[in-house]
Every structure is written in structure tokens, then in C-alpha cells.
C-alpha positions as CSV (number, residue, x, y, z in Angstrom):
1,M,-27.8,-4.7,85.1
2,G,-31.3,-4.5,82.9
3,S,-32.1,-5.8,79.9
4,V,-29.6,-5.7,76.5
5,S,-31.0,-2.5,75.0
6,Q,-30.9,-1.6,71.6
7,V,-28.5,0.8,69.5
8,S,-29.0,2.0,65.9
9,I,-26.6,2.3,63.2
10,V,-27.8,3.9,59.9
11,R,-25.2,4.8,57.0
12,C,-25.6,8.7,56.2
13,T,-22.7,10.3,53.8
14,D,-24.2,13.8,53.4
15,Y,-26.0,16.4,55.9
16,S,-28.2,16.9,53.2
17,D,-29.8,12.7,54.2
18,A,-29.9,13.8,58.4
19,K,-33.6,13.7,58.3
20,D,-34.1,10.5,56.7
21,A,-31.1,9.2,58.4
22,V,-32.7,10.5,61.8
23,R,-36.1,9.5,61.0
24,E,-34.9,5.4,60.0
25,A,-32.4,5.1,63.2
26,I,-35.1,5.8,65.7
27,G,-37.7,3.7,63.2
28,L,-35.6,0.6,63.6
29,I,-35.6,0.9,67.6
30,G,-39.2,1.3,67.9
31,G,-40.1,5.0,66.9
32,L,-40.8,8.6,68.9
33,E,-44.4,7.6,69.4
34,G,-43.7,5.2,72.7
35,I,-41.9,8.4,74.0
36,I,-44.2,11.2,73.1
37,F,-47.2,12.2,73.7
38,P,-49.7,14.7,72.2
39,G,-48.7,18.3,73.6
40,A,-45.5,16.8,75.3
41,K,-42.9,19.7,75.9
42,V,-39.8,17.9,74.7
43,L,-36.5,19.5,75.5
44,L,-33.5,18.3,72.6
45,K,-30.2,19.3,74.1
46,P,-27.5,19.0,71.2
47,N,-23.4,19.6,72.3
48,I,-22.9,23.4,71.7
49,L,-19.7,23.6,73.0
50,A,-18.5,26.7,71.8
51,A,-19.2,29.3,69.7
52,V,-18.4,27.9,66.2
53,P,-19.0,27.5,62.8
54,P,-20.7,23.5,62.1
55,E,-17.9,22.7,59.6
56,K,-15.6,22.5,62.9
57,A,-17.1,19.8,64.1
58,V,-17.0,20.9,67.6
59,T,-20.6,21.3,68.5
60,T,-23.9,18.9,67.0
61,H,-24.7,19.8,63.3
62,P,-27.8,21.8,62.4
63,A,-28.9,19.6,60.2
64,I,-29.5,16.7,62.7
65,V,-30.8,19.5,65.6
66,E,-33.4,20.4,62.2
67,A,-34.4,17.0,61.6
68,M,-35.0,16.6,65.0
69,C,-37.6,19.3,65.6
70,E,-39.7,18.4,62.5
71,L,-39.6,14.5,64.1
72,V,-40.9,15.4,67.1
73,I,-44.0,18.2,65.7
74,E,-44.7,15.0,64.1
75,A,-44.9,12.9,66.6
76,G,-47.5,15.7,67.9
77,G,-45.1,16.8,70.6
78,V,-43.3,20.5,71.4
79,P,-39.8,20.6,70.2
80,I,-37.6,23.3,72.8
81,V,-33.7,23.8,72.0
82,G,-32.0,24.4,74.7
83,D,-27.9,24.5,76.1
84,G,-25.4,25.8,78.2
85,A,-21.9,25.8,76.0
86,G,-18.1,25.9,77.5
87,I,-18.6,29.2,79.0
88,S,-15.4,31.3,78.7
89,H,-17.2,34.2,78.6
90,P,-20.7,35.7,79.7
91,G,-22.9,35.5,76.7
92,V,-21.0,32.5,74.8
93,T,-23.7,30.6,74.9
94,D,-26.1,33.1,72.7
95,E,-23.3,33.9,70.5
96,A,-22.9,29.8,70.1
97,L,-25.8,29.1,69.0
98,D,-26.1,31.8,66.0
99,I,-22.4,30.9,65.1
100,S,-23.0,27.0,64.7
101,G,-26.3,28.0,63.0
102,I,-28.4,26.0,65.8
103,R,-30.6,28.7,66.3
104,E,-31.9,28.9,62.7
105,A,-31.6,25.5,62.3
106,A,-34.2,25.0,65.2
107,Q,-36.6,27.7,64.6
108,R,-37.0,26.7,61.0
109,G,-37.8,23.3,62.6
110,G,-40.4,24.7,64.4
111,A,-39.0,25.1,67.4
112,E,-38.4,27.3,70.6
113,V,-34.3,27.9,71.7
114,L,-32.9,28.9,74.6
115,S,-30.0,29.0,76.3
116,F,-30.2,28.1,79.8
117,E,-27.3,30.9,80.8
118,I,-31.2,33.2,80.9
119,S,-33.5,30.3,81.6
120,G,-32.0,29.4,85.2
121,Y,-31.2,26.4,87.0
122,V,-33.0,24.7,90.0
123,P,-31.1,23.6,93.3
124,V,-31.0,19.4,92.7
125,D,-30.6,16.4,95.3
126,V,-28.6,14.0,93.6
127,E,-29.8,10.8,94.8
128,N,-27.1,8.3,95.3
129,S,-24.3,10.4,94.0
130,V,-20.5,9.8,93.9
131,Q,-19.2,13.0,93.8
132,L,-22.0,15.6,93.6
133,S,-25.1,15.4,95.7
134,H,-26.3,18.9,95.8
135,I,-25.8,20.6,92.6
136,Y,-28.0,23.2,90.6
137,Y,-29.5,22.3,87.5
138,A,-31.0,23.7,84.0
139,K,-34.5,24.6,84.8
140,P,-35.7,23.6,81.1
141,V,-34.7,20.3,81.6
142,L,-36.4,19.5,84.9
143,E,-39.7,20.7,83.2
144,A,-39.3,19.1,80.1
145,D,-41.6,16.5,79.5
146,V,-39.2,14.4,77.7
147,V,-35.5,14.7,77.4
148,I,-33.2,13.8,73.9
149,S,-29.6,14.0,74.1
150,L,-28.0,15.3,70.5
151,P,-24.5,14.0,71.1
152,K,-21.8,14.8,68.6
153,L,-19.0,11.9,68.3
154,K,-16.0,13.1,69.1
155,T,-13.3,12.4,71.2
156,H,-12.2,13.5,74.6
157,E,-8.5,14.8,75.9
158,L,-9.7,14.0,79.7
159,T,-12.3,11.0,79.2
160,K,-11.1,9.6,75.9
161,Y,-14.7,10.1,74.1
162,T,-17.4,12.2,74.9
163,G,-21.0,11.3,74.0
164,A,-24.5,11.4,75.5
165,V,-23.7,11.1,78.8
166,K,-21.5,14.0,79.2
167,N,-23.7,15.7,76.7
168,M,-25.8,16.4,79.8
169,F,-22.8,18.8,81.6
170,G,-24.2,21.4,79.9
171,A,-27.3,21.3,82.6
172,L,-24.9,22.7,84.5
173,P,-23.8,25.7,85.7
174,L,-20.3,27.1,85.8
175,K,-19.2,26.6,89.5
176,F,-20.4,23.0,89.5
177,R,-18.9,22.3,86.2
178,K,-15.5,23.7,88.0
179,Q,-16.2,21.8,91.0
180,A,-16.4,18.0,88.6
181,H,-13.2,19.2,86.3
182,V,-11.5,20.4,89.3
183,L,-11.8,16.8,91.3
184,G,-8.1,15.7,90.3
185,K,-9.0,12.9,88.8
186,M,-10.2,11.1,85.7
187,D,-12.4,8.0,87.5
188,M,-13.5,10.9,89.9
189,F,-14.5,13.1,86.9
190,A,-16.3,10.7,85.4
191,D,-18.3,9.8,88.8
192,A,-19.8,13.1,88.8
193,L,-20.8,13.0,85.2
194,V,-22.5,10.2,86.4
195,D,-23.9,12.3,88.6
196,V,-25.1,14.9,86.0
197,Y,-25.9,12.6,83.8
198,S,-28.2,10.2,86.6
199,V,-30.6,13.4,87.6
200,K,-33.2,13.6,84.3
201,V,-31.4,10.5,82.3
202,P,-32.5,11.3,78.8
203,H,-35.2,9.4,77.5
204,L,-33.3,8.9,73.9
205,A,-29.8,10.3,72.0
206,V,-29.3,10.4,68.8
207,M,-25.5,10.7,68.1
208,D,-24.1,13.3,64.9
209,G,-21.4,11.0,63.8
210,V,-21.9,12.3,60.0
211,V,-18.8,14.2,60.6
212,G,-17.0,13.9,63.9
213,M,-14.1,15.1,65.5
214,E,-10.6,13.0,65.8
215,G,-7.9,13.8,68.1
216,N,-7.5,16.5,70.7
217,G,-11.1,16.8,71.2
218,P,-14.0,17.8,71.9
219,A,-12.4,21.2,70.7
220,L,-9.2,21.5,69.3
221,G,-9.7,18.3,67.0
222,H,-9.9,17.3,63.6
223,P,-12.7,16.5,61.8
224,V,-13.5,13.0,60.4
225,S,-15.9,11.7,57.9
226,S,-17.7,9.0,60.4
227,D,-20.5,8.6,58.2
228,L,-23.0,8.0,60.1
229,V,-26.1,8.6,62.8
230,M,-26.8,6.4,65.7
231,A,-29.7,6.0,68.3
232,S,-30.8,4.7,71.6
233,F,-33.5,5.2,74.5
234,D,-30.5,3.7,76.6
235,P,-28.3,6.9,76.0
236,A,-25.4,5.0,78.0
237,S,-25.2,2.0,75.8
238,L,-25.1,4.3,73.1
239,D,-22.1,5.2,73.8
240,I,-20.5,2.0,74.4
241,V,-21.1,1.2,71.2
242,A,-20.2,4.5,70.1
243,S,-16.9,4.0,71.4
244,K,-16.4,1.0,70.2
245,V,-17.1,2.3,66.3
246,I,-14.3,4.6,66.9
247,G,-11.6,2.0,67.5
248,L,-11.9,2.4,71.8
249,D,-12.2,-0.9,74.2
250,P,-15.7,1.0,76.1
251,L,-13.8,-0.3,79.1
252,T,-10.7,2.0,79.0
253,V,-13.6,4.5,78.8
254,P,-13.9,6.1,82.3
255,T,-17.9,7.7,81.7
256,N,-18.5,4.1,80.3
257,V,-17.4,2.9,83.0
258,A,-19.0,5.1,86.0
259,A,-22.5,4.5,84.5
260,L,-22.1,0.6,83.9
261,N,-21.1,0.7,87.4
262,R,-24.6,2.7,88.3
263,G,-26.9,0.2,86.5
264,F,-26.8,2.3,82.8
265,G,-26.7,1.0,79.7
266,H,-25.0,-3.0,79.5
267,P,-21.7,-3.6,78.1
268,E,-23.2,-5.2,75.1
269,P,-26.1,-3.7,73.8
270,D,-27.9,-5.4,70.7
271,V,-27.1,-3.5,67.4
272,V,-29.4,-2.9,64.7
273,G,-28.9,-1.3,61.3
274,L,-25.6,-1.4,59.6
275,P,-23.2,-4.1,61.7
276,L,-20.8,-2.6,63.8
277,D,-17.8,-3.6,61.6
278,E,-19.1,-2.1,58.8
279,A,-19.1,1.3,60.7
280,R,-16.1,1.4,62.3
281,V,-14.1,4.5,61.9
282,E,-10.2,4.3,63.1
283,F,-10.0,8.0,65.2
284,A,-6.4,9.3,66.3
285,M,-6.9,9.6,70.1
286,P,-5.9,12.8,72.3
287,G,-2.8,13.3,73.7
288,V,-2.1,14.5,77.1
289,T,-3.8,17.8,78.3
290,L,-1.2,20.1,80.4
291,V,-4.3,19.4,82.9
292,G,-4.0,15.8,82.4
293,S,-0.8,15.7,83.1
294,M,-0.5,17.5,86.1
295,P,-0.6,15.4,89.6
296,S,-4.0,15.6,90.6
297,F,-3.5,16.6,93.8
298,I,-2.3,19.7,92.0
299,V,-5.2,20.3,89.9
300,S,-7.9,19.1,93.0
301,R,-6.0,22.1,95.6
302,F,-5.5,25.4,92.6
303,G,-7.9,24.2,90.4
304,N,-10.4,26.8,91.9
305,L,-8.2,30.0,91.7
306,F,-8.8,29.9,87.8
307,T,-12.4,32.2,88.4
308,I,-14.0,34.5,86.3
309,R,-16.4,36.2,88.9
310,P,-19.3,38.8,88.3
311,F,-19.7,41.9,90.7
312,I,-21.7,45.1,90.3
313,D,-20.4,48.6,89.5
314,P,-22.3,50.6,92.1
315,F,-21.7,53.7,89.8
316,S,-23.7,52.1,86.9
317,C,-26.0,50.7,88.5
318,T,-29.6,51.6,88.8
319,L,-30.8,49.4,91.4
320,C,-33.8,48.5,89.0
321,G,-33.6,44.6,90.9
322,A,-33.3,42.4,87.7
323,C,-30.5,40.8,88.7
324,V,-31.8,39.7,92.3
325,L,-35.3,38.6,90.8
326,N,-33.4,36.3,88.1
327,C,-30.3,35.0,90.1
328,S,-31.5,31.2,91.2
329,A,-29.0,31.1,94.0
330,K,-30.5,34.3,95.1
331,A,-26.5,35.4,96.2
332,I,-27.3,38.9,94.9
333,E,-27.8,41.1,98.1
334,Q,-28.3,45.0,99.2
335,E,-25.9,46.4,101.3
336,D,-26.1,49.5,102.6
337,G,-28.0,51.4,99.7
338,E,-25.6,49.1,96.7
339,L,-26.4,45.6,95.3
340,Q,-23.7,43.2,96.3
341,I,-22.9,38.9,95.1
342,N,-22.5,37.0,97.7
343,K,-19.4,35.1,96.6
344,K,-20.4,32.1,98.8
345,K,-23.8,31.7,97.1
346,C,-22.8,32.5,93.4
347,I,-23.0,29.6,91.1
348,L,-21.5,31.4,88.4
349,C,-24.3,31.2,85.5
350,Y,-24.1,35.0,84.9
351,C,-27.7,35.2,84.4
352,C,-27.2,38.7,86.1
353,R,-24.9,40.1,84.0
354,E,-27.2,38.6,80.8
355,L,-30.2,40.4,82.2
356,C,-28.8,43.7,83.2
357,P,-30.3,46.8,81.5
358,S,-28.3,49.2,82.7
359,G,-24.8,47.0,82.0
360,A,-23.8,47.5,85.5
361,V,-22.5,43.8,85.8
362,E,-18.9,43.3,85.3
363,M,-16.1,40.5,85.5
364,K,-13.1,40.1,87.3
365,R,-10.2,37.4,86.1
366,S,-8.1,36.1,88.9
367,F,-4.5,36.0,87.6
368,F,-4.7,32.4,87.1
369,A,-7.6,33.2,84.9
370,K,-5.7,36.0,83.0
371,V,-2.3,33.4,83.0
372,L,-4.4,30.7,81.7
373,L,-6.1,33.1,78.9
374,K,-2.8,34.6,77.9
375,I,-1.2,31.2,77.2
376,R,-5.0,30.2,75.3
377,N,-4.6,33.0,72.9
378,R,-1.2,32.5,72.2
379,S,-1.6,28.3,71.4
């Protein structure tokens, strides 16, 4: 275990004060000067889980994103905001960037804005992996000089809490997110999340806890005013402190345990700024989800049957080759004068659909995916 890490906590009761709070939180742990050099490409990774407005507290608030962009520029860096939303259909990341207000805020703050669905993925071998040894990972994150995670303070139906470590899950295309989700056991899923986190550990995490989410997070819970901004150069240690803030024993959070077991974070970080006892806000915890209540062997055996897979309509395809050029996994092949997607190679990133000028890439849902969608729409 490394030296004790610092985690700052700052009171912030309104998003109009976000920039001052973020500046103070980072200043308490030493400032941006230690990680950002002139001209550095700084990838800001907010939580853009779904296409919902900011008042729902599902996504990182745009005010936090805008403040961080401005502070990066002040430090001499070049901000880039990017993420991949929880993919319910192709194009959802661009929708989420717009509806959440993050695109407009980031551009106002001077940043370039990227959807990982379009910017592409790179194959990566995960060193010292526990669950995911070979994955595809968002290219902009790997190419950045500095990575800053901007998580939202929320509960999570599978892992109790979601924060800075799990925020990097958005760097994966759908195929590998599914691979992690269907492992069947919570601790195995947590190990997979730490595998992803370890590929490019963020240099800094700044957490939006002004309004958090309690109950059935990360998407179906209820907004709750927690009035906090937190920061740390050790994101895993930030998660330890944030877990305590919302009333959890950090060692009951699977991602915290998995991170500590791999040498990330510290079990008792130093808290600076607002004392922990003054910051505590008891969050309502999530109930048991349908997937969480199912036996692990069922989840692991049948989870991959819930599939939304792209295919190329030969009657609409003009053989322009845009999909072939932009397929990160090189999964599109020409056979008998038609372009076809190799199912085994496909990583379900949907870049082909996003970039097809003819709209020839369509989606095919499995029977189980159609049933799940009907259930979700009725709830």
C-alpha cells in the first residue's frame, strides 16, 4: 500500500458556485500545476450515463464540467471532454451530451467534445488482470497526456456506490461492458471494473456531489442535495471517502475492496477541507435488482443472449467503405460483393452505424433483448 492519500471536501450548495468550489477542492490537495504542463492534452471524463437532463442527477452536472474546462485552460492545458454513454442504441452518447447540457457547457468552457462511439477504440492487453485480460479501450483516453475523472456521487444497484473507479467503465465499447456485467458475481464484476481502471489510472478525480443520487442508482434513484465537491489525485481513495460520506462502510463496497486488493487507494485517506463528520449525508441505499437477485450461473450463462447487434443492409449499402475504414476491430469484411460484419470480431461499438453516409447499418435485437426492452418501457 502506498503513502496515505489526501482527499479534499468542499461545501458547495449551488451549481452557480461550482467553479470556486472546484478550484478550492483542487487547491487543497496541491493544485493542477503538478499534473498539467503547457499544451498538455487533458481528457475530462464525466459520467454521461444516459440522455437525461441535469436535474435528474444521473450525469455529472454541466457546471462542474465547464468549471473544470476553464481551470484546465488556466493551467495551460487543452481540455477535451469525452465519454461513452450506457448504450441502449447507437448515437445515445451524442444525445446524452446534448440533453445533459454537457456539450454546450464544455464548448462554452473552451473544450473539444468527443463521443467515444465515434472516436474509436484500441486493443489493449491489461497487465496483471483478474477478469478482463484483453479489451478495447477508448482511443482519446489512451492518447491524452492527462486524464481527469469527473464522477457523480451516486448509489449503484449492483455495487452499492459508484464513483471515480467505476467512471472509467465508460471507456469500453458495449461488448466488453456486457462481458463484465455477465460475470455473474458482484466481486467478479468489481475486479473487472478495476481491470478497466488500471489501464489508464486518472491523474485526478473531481466528484460532483452538489446534488447526488440515492436509492436505486445509478439511473433510477432520486436526486438528493449533498452540497459537496470532492477531489483527490488518488481516485480510488476518493471513493473510500465518498463511501463514508453517504453512510457506507467502504469495505462493503466491492469496487473499493477490489481496488485496495490491487494496490489502488488507501483504506484511511487524509481528509482536508470540510471535516468528514460535517460532510456526511445518509443516502437511502438501493434495493435488490432483478439481475442482482438471479443466481450467478444464470446471469453468466444467459446474459450474453441480450444482444443488440449491427448488420449491413445490402440493398442500401453503396460499398463506399466508410464503415471498413472506421471499424476499430476490423470486423467488416467483403464477401460476394457485399459487406458483412463478423460477429466474433465485432465489439458492439456501433461506429459503423454512426459513420455510414447511406444509413445502411441497421440494428437487430435478440428475442431476449426485445423482451427486456418491453419490460423496461412498462416500468
